[in-house]
C-alpha positions in Angstrom: -39.1 2.1 39.2 -38.5 4.5 36.6 -34.9 5.7 35.1 -33.9 8.4 37.5 -31.9 9.9 34.8 -34.0 9.7 31.3 -31.6 9.2 28.1 -30.3 12.1 26.2 -31.9 12.5 22.6 -29.7 11.6 19.8 -29.2 14.4 17.6 -30.4 14.0 14.4 -28.0 14.3 11.4 -31.4 15.3 8.7 -31.3 18.9 8.2 -34.2 21.1 7.1 -32.4 21.4 3.7 -32.4 17.7 3.6 -36.1 17.6 4.6 -37.2 20.1 2.0 -35.1 18.0 -0.8 -37.0 15.2 0.2 -40.5 16.7 0.5 -39.8 18.3 -3.2 -38.9 14.5 -4.5 -41.7 13.1 -3.2 -44.1 16.0 -5.2 -42.1 15.4 -8.1 -43.0 11.7 -8.0 -46.7 12.5 -7.6 -46.7 14.5 -10.1 -45.0 12.1 -12.6 -47.6 9.6 -11.4 -50.4 12.1 -12.1 -48.8 12.7 -15.8 -48.7 9.1 -16.3 -52.4 8.4 -15.2 -53.7 11.6 -17.6 -51.8 10.4 -20.6 -53.7 7.1 -20.4 -56.9 8.6 -19.8 -56.3 11.1 -23.0 -55.8 8.1 -25.0 -58.9 6.1 -23.6 -61.0 9.5 -24.6 -59.8 10.2 -27.8 -60.6 6.2 -28.6 -63.9 7.1 -27.4 -64.7 10.3 -29.3 -63.8 8.1 -32.7 -66.3 5.6 -31.5 -69.2 8.6 -30.8 -68.3 9.9 -34.3 -68.9 6.6 -35.8 -72.1 6.2 -33.9 -73.4 9.8 -34.9 -73.2 11.3 -31.9 -71.0 14.2 -32.8 -71.9 16.8 -29.5 -70.8 14.0 -27.3 -67.8 13.4 -29.5 -66.7 17.3 -29.3 -67.5 17.7 -25.5 -64.7 14.6 -24.9 -62.3 16.4 -27.6 -62.5 19.6 -25.1 -62.2 17.8 -22.1 -59.1 16.1 -23.8 -57.9 19.5 -25.1 -58.3 20.7 -21.3 -55.9 18.1 -19.7 -53.5 18.5 -22.2 -52.9 22.2 -21.2 -53.1 20.8 -17.5 -50.0 18.2 -18.7 -47.9 21.3 -20.0 -48.2 23.0 -16.8 -47.3 20.1 -14.8 -44.1 19.7 -17.0 -43.5 23.4 -16.4 -43.9 22.4 -12.5 -41.6 19.4 -12.8 -38.7 21.5 -14.2 -39.4 23.9 -11.4 -38.9 21.2 -8.6 -36.0 19.7 -10.1 -34.2 23.1 -10.2 -34.9 24.0 -6.8 -33.6 20.3 -5.8 -30.6 20.9 -7.5 -29.9 24.4 -6.2 -30.6 23.0 -2.7 -28.0 20.3 -3.1 -25.7 22.5 -4.7 -26.0 24.8 -2.1 -25.1 22.3 0.8 -21.9 21.1 -1.2 -20.8 24.8 -1.2 -21.8 24.8 2.7 -19.5 22.1 3.1 -16.7 23.8 1.1 -17.1 26.6 3.2 -16.9 24.9 6.4 -13.9 23.3 4.7 -12.2 26.7 4.2 -13.1 28.0 7.7 -11.1 24.9 9.2 -8.3 25.2 6.8 -8.0 29.3 7.8 -8.3 28.2 11.6 -5.3 25.7 11.0 -3.4 27.8 9.1 -3.7 30.9 11.7 -2.7 28.3 14.9 0.3 27.3 12.6 1.2 30.9 12.0 0.7 31.7 15.9 3.5 28.8 16.6 5.9 30.1 14.3 6.3 33.8 13.5 8.3 35.3 10.6 10.8 36.3 12.9 11.3 32.9 13.9 11.6 31.6 10.6 14.1 34.4 9.4 15.8 33.3 12.4 16.3 29.8 11.7 17.1 30.5 8.1 19.9 32.9 8.9 21.4 30.2 11.8 21.1 27.6 8.9 23.5 29.9 6.7 25.7 30.3 9.4 26.1 26.8 9.9 26.6 25.9 6.0 29.3 28.6 5.6 30.9 27.2 9.0 31.0 23.7 7.2 32.1 25.3 4.0 35.2 26.5 6.1 36.2 23.3 7.3 36.0 21.7 4.3 38.4 24.1 2.3 40.7 23.6 5.1 40.9 20.0 5.1 40.8 19.8 0.9 43.2 22.4 0.2 44.2 24.3 2.6 47.7 23.0 3.0 51.2 24.0 1.5 53.7 22.1 -0.2 55.9 21.8 3.1 52.8 21.1 4.7 52.0 18.1 2.3 55.6 16.7 2.7 55.5 16.4 6.4 52.4 14.8 6.4 53.7 12.3 3.4 56.8 11.9 6.1 54.9 11.4 9.3 52.6 8.9 7.2 55.8 6.6 6.4 56.9 6.8 9.8 53.7 5.6 10.9 53.9 2.7 8.6 57.4 1.8 9.6 56.3 1.8 13.4 53.8 -0.6 12.9 55.8 -3.1 10.6 57.2 -6.1 12.7 61.0 -5.9 13.4 61.7 -8.7 10.5 59.9 -6.7 8.0 61.8 -3.5 9.4 64.9 -5.1 9.0 64.2 -6.1 5.5 63.0 -2.4 4.9 67.1 -1.0 6.0 68.8 -4.1 4.3 71.1 -2.5 1.8 71.6 -4.6 -1.5 74.9 -4.8 -3.1 75.3 -2.7 -6.1 74.8 -4.2 -9.8 78.4 -4.8 -11.4 78.5 -2.4 -14.8 81.3 -4.5 -16.1 80.3 -5.9 -19.5 79.8 -9.9 -19.7 81.6 -10.3 -22.9 84.7 -8.6 -21.4 84.7 -11.3 -18.6 84.9 -13.9 -20.9 87.5 -12.4 -22.9 89.5 -12.0 -20.0 89.2 -15.8 -19.0 90.1 -17.0 -22.8 93.1 -14.9 -22.6 94.3 -16.4 -19.4 93.9 -20.1 -20.6 95.9 -19.4 -23.9 98.8 -18.2 -21.7 98.7 -20.9 -19.2 98.9 -23.2 -22.5 102.1 -21.5 -23.7 103.8 -21.5 -20.6 103.3 -25.5 -20.3 104.6 -25.6 -23.9 107.3 -24.1 -23.2 107.9 -26.3 -20.3 107.7 -29.1 -22.2 110.5 -28.2 -24.8 
């Protein structure tokens, strides 16, 4: 039983331009082969004409040279045709590249149009305005936190900070913080030594009086 649903024919990726380029290149190769064949044949006919001249057959040699001259003209024409083929191949290949570039530009333009539809100029301006407002608001907050306090405010802050530090210390450490150390004596140490020496001399004098 045959297939009820025939297979879909795959779309060929070979374009008409590709086929034209292939045909031109095939024609070019055939013309080059023809040129090579004619060149070899001309060289043979030239040698044959020399042989005929040596044999005294001048008319036959002249006929070969005329034929050789005609074929040389054909070679010149084939050179021109080869140039035309090469130029045509180049033009078609370059046209294919240009077509791909145009397709790319077309796709790019369509993508840009879709992006522009997603976000209009008004949306961009609104977002920029909102961003500027957010930046200015943050700058106001920074100004308040960094330099907006008076000297009295700073003193209050330091006082509150000191209270917080003391309340966080253990009782023993807090007691040590409250202990008042005695004042350092201001008398000169040398005066104390002289007073002690005077007392010792007075004591010796009294002992001497009692002994007498």
